C-alpha positions as CSV (number, residue, x, y, z in Angstrom):
1,M,0.1,0.0,-0.1
2,V,1.4,3.5,-0.9
3,K,0.5,4.6,2.5
4,D,2.8,2.1,4.2
5,Y,5.6,2.9,1.9
6,M,5.8,6.5,2.5
7,A,4.8,6.7,6.0
8,P,8.6,6.6,6.8
9,V,9.7,9.3,4.4
10,L,7.3,11.8,5.5
11,P,9.5,13.6,8.1
12,G,12.2,14.2,5.4
13,L,9.4,14.9,2.7
14,V,8.2,17.7,5.2
15,L,11.7,19.3,5.4
16,A,12.1,19.5,1.7
17,F,8.8,21.1,1.2
18,L,9.6,23.5,3.9
19,A,13.0,24.3,2.0
20,I,10.5,25.1,-1.0
21,V,8.4,27.3,1.2
22,F,11.1,29.1,2.5
23,G,12.4,29.8,-1.1
24,T,9.0,30.9,-2.3
25,V,8.6,33.3,0.9
26,A,12.0,34.8,0.2
27,G,11.4,35.1,-3.4
28,M,8.2,37.2,-2.7
29,A,9.6,39.1,0.0
30,F,12.5,40.0,-2.3
31,G,10.2,41.0,-5.2
32,V,8.3,43.2,-2.7
33,I,11.2,44.9,-0.3
34,E,13.9,44.8,-2.7
35,D,14.8,48.6,-2.3
36,D,14.7,48.4,1.6
37,I,16.9,45.2,1.5
38,K,19.6,46.9,-0.7
39,G,19.0,50.4,1.5
40,Y,19.6,48.2,4.4
41,F,22.9,46.4,2.9
42,L,24.2,50.3,1.8
43,S,23.7,51.6,5.3
44,E,25.4,48.5,7.0
45,V,28.4,48.8,4.6
46,K,28.8,52.7,5.2
47,A,28.4,51.8,9.0
48,H,31.7,49.8,8.7
49,P,34.3,51.7,7.3
50,A,37.2,49.6,9.0
51,I,35.9,46.4,7.2
52,H,35.1,48.3,3.6
53,E,36.9,50.7,1.8
54,Q,34.3,53.7,1.5
55,T,34.7,54.4,-2.4
56,P,31.6,54.4,-4.3
57,G,32.8,51.4,-6.6
58,N,33.7,49.1,-3.4
59,I,30.3,50.4,-1.8
60,K,28.4,49.3,-4.8
61,K,30.1,46.0,-5.1
62,Q,29.6,45.3,-1.4
63,V,25.9,45.7,-1.5
64,H,25.7,44.1,-4.7
65,D,27.4,40.9,-3.0
66,S,25.3,41.1,-0.2
67,W,22.3,41.2,-2.2
68,R,23.6,38.1,-4.5
69,Y,24.4,35.9,-1.6
70,T,20.9,36.7,-0.3
71,Q,19.4,35.5,-3.2
72,R,21.2,32.5,-3.4
73,A,19.4,31.3,-0.2
74,H,16.2,31.7,-2.3
75,F,17.8,29.6,-5.4
76,H,19.1,27.1,-3.3
77,A,15.9,26.7,-1.1
78,Q,14.1,26.1,-4.3
79,G,16.4,23.9,-6.4
80,L,17.5,21.8,-3.5
81,G,13.8,21.4,-2.0
82,A,12.4,20.2,-5.6
83,L,15.3,18.1,-6.0
84,G,14.8,16.6,-2.4
85,V,11.0,16.1,-3.0
86,G,11.6,14.1,-6.1
87,M,14.6,12.0,-4.4
88,I,12.5,11.3,-1.3
89,L,9.3,10.3,-3.3
90,A,11.8,7.7,-5.4
91,L,13.2,6.7,-1.9
92,G,9.7,6.0,-0.7
93,F,8.9,3.6,-3.3
94,S,12.2,1.7,-2.8
95,S,13.2,-1.4,-1.7
96,A,15.1,-0.1,1.4
97,S,14.2,-0.9,4.8
98,S,11.7,1.4,6.6
99,P,14.5,3.0,8.8
100,V,16.9,3.2,5.7
101,R,14.1,5.3,4.0
102,K,13.4,7.4,7.3
103,W,17.0,8.5,7.9
104,M,17.8,8.7,4.3
105,S,14.5,11.4,3.6
106,L,15.6,13.1,6.8
107,A,19.1,13.6,5.5
108,V,18.1,14.9,2.1
109,G,15.3,16.9,3.4
110,G,17.3,18.3,6.4
111,G,20.4,19.1,3.9
112,A,17.7,20.8,1.3
113,L,16.5,23.0,4.1
114,L,19.7,23.9,6.3
115,Y,21.9,24.6,2.9
116,P,20.0,27.7,1.8
117,F,20.5,29.3,5.4
118,C,24.6,29.5,4.7
119,W,24.0,31.9,1.7
120,L,21.3,34.2,4.0
121,I,23.0,34.2,6.7
122,A,26.5,34.9,4.8
123,G,24.6,37.6,2.8
124,L,23.4,39.5,5.9
125,R,27.0,39.4,7.3
126,I,28.9,40.7,4.3
127,A,28.3,44.5,5.4
128,S,29.7,43.8,9.0
129,M,32.2,41.2,8.7
130,G,33.6,41.3,5.2
131,K,32.9,38.8,2.6
132,H,35.5,36.0,3.3
133,A,34.7,36.3,7.1
134,A,30.9,36.1,6.4
135,K,31.5,33.0,4.4
136,A,33.6,31.5,7.0
137,S,31.3,32.4,9.8
138,V,28.7,29.9,8.2
139,D,31.4,27.1,7.4
140,W,29.7,24.7,10.4
141,L,26.4,24.9,8.5
142,A,27.9,24.1,5.2
143,Y,29.8,21.3,6.8
144,I,26.5,19.9,8.1
145,S,24.0,20.7,5.5
146,I,26.1,19.6,2.2
147,P,27.4,16.0,3.4
148,L,23.6,15.4,4.5
149,F,22.2,16.3,1.0
150,F,24.8,14.9,-1.1
151,G,25.3,11.9,0.7
152,G,21.7,11.2,1.0
153,M,21.5,11.7,-2.8
154,M,24.3,9.5,-3.4
155,L,22.9,6.6,-1.1
156,T,19.5,7.2,-2.6
157,L,21.0,6.7,-5.9
158,L,22.8,3.6,-4.7
159,I,19.5,2.4,-3.3
160,L,17.6,2.8,-6.6
161,I,20.6,1.0,-8.6
162,L,20.6,-1.9,-6.2
163,G,16.7,-2.2,-6.9
164,W,17.4,-2.1,-10.5
165,L,20.5,-4.5,-10.8
166,F,19.1,-7.0,-8.2
167,P,15.3,-7.0,-8.0
168,R,14.9,-10.4,-6.1
169,G,17.1,-9.3,-3.3
170,W,20.3,-7.5,-2.7
171,P,23.6,-9.5,-2.2
172,G,25.5,-9.9,0.9
173,F,25.5,-8.0,3.7
174,L,23.3,-5.3,1.9
175,K,20.3,-7.7,2.6
176,N,20.1,-6.1,5.9
177,F,19.0,-2.6,4.7
178,Q,16.2,-4.4,2.4
179,Q,12.6,-4.4,3.1
180,E,11.3,-7.6,4.0
């Protein structure tokens, strides 16, 4: 029954959909208050002359970088959320055991939701910290979210390949991870 197959992946599916919701809300907010956001970045860059050279060209570049990084949060949330939903749905119908499907879906959905915040936080911090320090300040979050998403993606691919190559049962110790 579909409900039985999908039940273990629902928590990860919710996380992936939350990434899409975050990306959509961010995109709408950017469309409505873009000028206010850029005005905030401009005031923050001007408020930190020790970090940013206060020439018109450099100020414009810092505001542009802050805006671009903030936009990347929207782009990544939409893209990774959509990819996550697709992978989790495929995982839900795979022959992997319920615990494997549950944890893999949580990894993919969690990575899809967390990674865009690396860009959002870095974009908001460029003005007060500088570009390199802002990126470095979210390394810890990237070190968590990237392996979650990428590892989940690769293991989902492995599960799908195993199901394709061995439709009657996975070989060797891999049987322990297959649905009975």
